[in-house]
N, C-alpha and C positions, 0 to 999 in steps of 0.2 A: 654936728648932728645933733636935733633935734629929735624929742618923743613926749607921746604924750601918753600917761597910764591909760589902761581899757580896765574896765572893770572886774577883767579875767575871767580868762573860759573853765570852766568846771572840768576836769578829770573825775571822772565818777570811781571810786573805791569796787575793788570785783565783789570784794564781800559783801558790800553795798545789792549791787544786784544780785549776788546769788542768794541773803535773806529774801529779800523780794519774790524772786521766783519761787523759794518753799513756799511762802505766804499765801502765792498767788495758787500755787499745787494746791495746798487744805483747802483752800477756799471752793476749789473745784471737785474735790472730795478724791482727789488721788492720793492721798494720804489722810490716815486718820488717826490724828496725834491730837491732845487735847491744848488748849488756849494755855497750860501753864510750861510745854512744853516749847511751845512757838514763843511765849515772850521769853523765856531763858536762850530759846537761840540766837533770836533778836537782836536781846542786851549782850550776847558774845559776840555777835559780828557790828555792834556797834562799839564796842570796846576796843575793837580793833583796829578803828579807824586809823590808816596811813599816813605818815607824815607827808607833807612836800618831799622833805629828803627820801624818803623810803617811797616814793613814788619815782623820783630821780633814779636810784639805785635798781629798781622793778624794769625800767625800760632799756632794751638793748639799745647803745650806747650809739649807734649808727644812726638812729631815729633824733639825734639831735645833732647830727654834720651834717642834715641837708636840711635848705630851708626854702621857702615857698619868697617867691620877688612877685615884683608887679612895677612894670617900668611906666614911670610917667612924666609927662609934659607939662609942669605947672600943674593943676589939677586933672589934668586927662589922663586917663586909664589907656596906656598904650597897648598891656596884655601881658596877660603872667609867662613867668620861667621859675626857672630852680636854680640852685646853687648850693656850694660848699663852702665847708670851712677847712682852714688848715691852719695849723697851730706852729708859733715859736716865739723868738723874742725882740724886739724893737728897742732900740734905746733904754736895754736893760732890763725890761718890764717883760712880764708875759703878755700876748698879742697872737690878732686873730686876725685872718685874712679870709676874704669874702671870691671865691671862684667860681664863675660862670664863664658862658660861652660871648666871644667879644662880639656876635652880630646881637645881644639880649642889651648890653651896654652901648655900642654904639645906633642900633637901629636900622643897621643897616645889612642887605647880604651879603655876608663872607664871601661867596665866589660872586658875587657882582655888590661892590661895594658901593657905587654909584646909583644904587636903588634902594630905596627906604621900605622898612617891611610894613610900615602902618600905609593905611588904606589911603591916606590923605597926604603923606609926605613928612607925618611929626615924627619926628625926633626926639629921643629919654631926655631931659635935664634931671634925671632923680631917679630912686627906686626907692621902692614901702616893702622893708622886711618884718618879719614878728616874729620875736625874739624870747626864748621862755627867760624867768627872772629866775637866779640864784635862789636857793629855797631860803637862804640868809638874810633876804634882803627885809626891808621895814614892812612890804605891802603882806607877808604871809603871817605877820601880826592877827592870831586867834582865827587864824583859817586854818584847814585840815584836808585832806585827800584834794586838792588841787594845786593844778597848775597854771600860774599866772602869766600871761605874753603881754609885751607891749610893744607897739609900734613904732618901727625907726625910720626916719626916713633920710639916706643919703641923697646927698647934693652929689653930682657928678662933674659939674666943676665951677669954679672962684667964681668972681663977680667981674672977674674979669676973660673969663671964657676958658682960662686953662683948665683943664684937666684933671681931673683927682685921683684918679682911676690908670689904669698899668694894662699895658697890652704889650704882647712879646715882639722882638725885633723886627719880624718878618710878619708885624702885623695884621691884617684878615688874615692873611694867609696860614695862622694858626686860631683858630678860633677859638680864643684862650681871651680870657680880662678877670684883672685879678682889685679889690678895693679893700684897702687897710682902714679895718673897721676901729683900730686906734684902743688905748690902754681902758678910756672906761667900758667901752664893749666887755672886754676881758674881766673885769671887776665885779660887773654888774649882773651879767647876762648867765647864763649856763650854757656852753656850746662846745660841741667836742670835734676836735681837727681829726678829719680822716687816720693821718700820720699820727696821733694816739692811741689809736687801737690796730697797729699793722698787725702786731703777731696772730689777735683773735681773729679775725678776717683776711689775713692774707690765703693767697691763692699760687697755686700755679699758672703762669698765662701759656695753655698750650692749648690746640686746636678741639674745637669738640665741650672743653669745659663748660660748666654753667657760672654764669653769672647773676648778678640782680643789678638793677637801676632804678634807681633812690631817686623817685619826683613826684610833681605835683604835675600830673596831666590833665590839661582843660584845667587846670590852676584847682585841682580838686582833691582834698585831704580827706579821711575815714575819720582819726580819731584825734581830735587837739591839736592840728597843725603838723601830725607826723605824716612822712611822705610815703605814698604808694610803692609799695615793691614790686616792681615788675622781671619776669625771671626771661632769659633768655642764656642764649651760649654764644662761645665765641666760634667766628664761621671762616674766619682766613688764618694762614698759619701765620703766625708772630715772628718765627724765625728766618722771611725770607720777604720780611715787608723793606721798603725801600723809599731812597728819597722822592722816587716819583711818586710813587703814593703816598708819602707825607708822611712816613711811619705809621702809619693809622694802621691798629686792626678793626675788622670787620664786624658790630657785633649782631646777630640775630636775635632779634626782641619786635614785638608790637607795642610802641612808644604814640605819644600823642604830644598834639602842641600844649606848650607848658610845662616841660620837659626837659627844654633845653638848658643846658648847664651841668 
């Protein structure tokens, strides 16, 4: 796995935005405050600039459990998708796995695996993900109020054509695929496995209950690569799902391409 550092994506501190708003309000005459008061307010806001560590702490952890993917055939971008992280140990060390759909990594229709998803029949040889650096990494030296991301390119096959990703024993019949991200990722990047915050976000799986689907519709993200939260509800009875329905629960939600995974 190789990666090239980017210049960094700036996460604006909310305090700065608040102070700027007050300044604009004063300039428009909405408030009649003296310049001295404004200077004190601005100085207060500036001295309270959060560190990257505080920014991570203030963001909902599930935002770091989802990731935006781009499937690639060499340098050709095949299409966007989504995925999430699962945390555990591997060879005695903390480890993360990337979980997404089988059709995302295979590049084939899960219901008709002989059919390629790309219009020209191209199948993915790798994926690109953009991951947030842990706040203790050297790139944060002398930087405040921002979260830095770095592109990572994951090969899906080795030089002999052997797959570097895993599928269910029933292959495309279960539309799930997994990539082992390795020890390097766990040490360098700030990721949250969905199993690391289960109590905080747990829910009863009952028909009619509200759920949120996290992902990147059409590859879109609103704020520093964090996912879009789409509201939905459980639309089938989970207690009578059968092998014929592949034990799947139906979710009623408005989703878009790019949210697969």
